[in-house]
C-alpha positions, 0 to 999 in steps of 0.5 A: 824721064824715070820709067814708071813701068813694071819693066822700070820696077825690075830695072831698079830691082824693086820687083824680082824677075829671072834677069837673063842679061843685063849691060849698061844699055839694056836689061833682058828677063824672062816673060812671066806668061810666055807665049814659047818655050823661050820667051825673053823681053829685052828692055832699054834702060832709057824711057821711051813709050813707044816706037811711036815716041823713039826720036831719030837720035835714039834709033840706036836703042832699037839696034841694042836690043835686036843685037842683044837678043840675036847674041843670046840666041847664039849663046843659049844654042838655038839661032840656028835653028831660029826665032823670032823676034817682036816689037808691038806699038800701042793697043792696037799692035798689042803693047801692053807695058808702055815701055818700048821692048823686044820679045824674043821667043824661041824653042819651037816652031813658031805658027804664023802671025798677024791676022787680026782676031 
């Protein structure tokens, strides 16, 4: 299935993005509303709306996202200081674009998270 989301449009180059990494499985680009000095989104090219929709035979998709994020952190020189990766699922989990993706946040000491609003 073709990804109908804004991320699909970025993958298809229908809209611009500041792309920092791409391979045959995923793309990574800077978030347009960063929540930290470094905020990069890692998105699989395979369309999966939420983690709830990820089939067991496609579980490697999440591993690829995590591995690419860790490699990016090392390459950019902030892996030793630390970083956070986050995946949201559905509305209460904070998901606003319904294509699974991983947020990489770094560049400052990050505060606590997970407290209900």
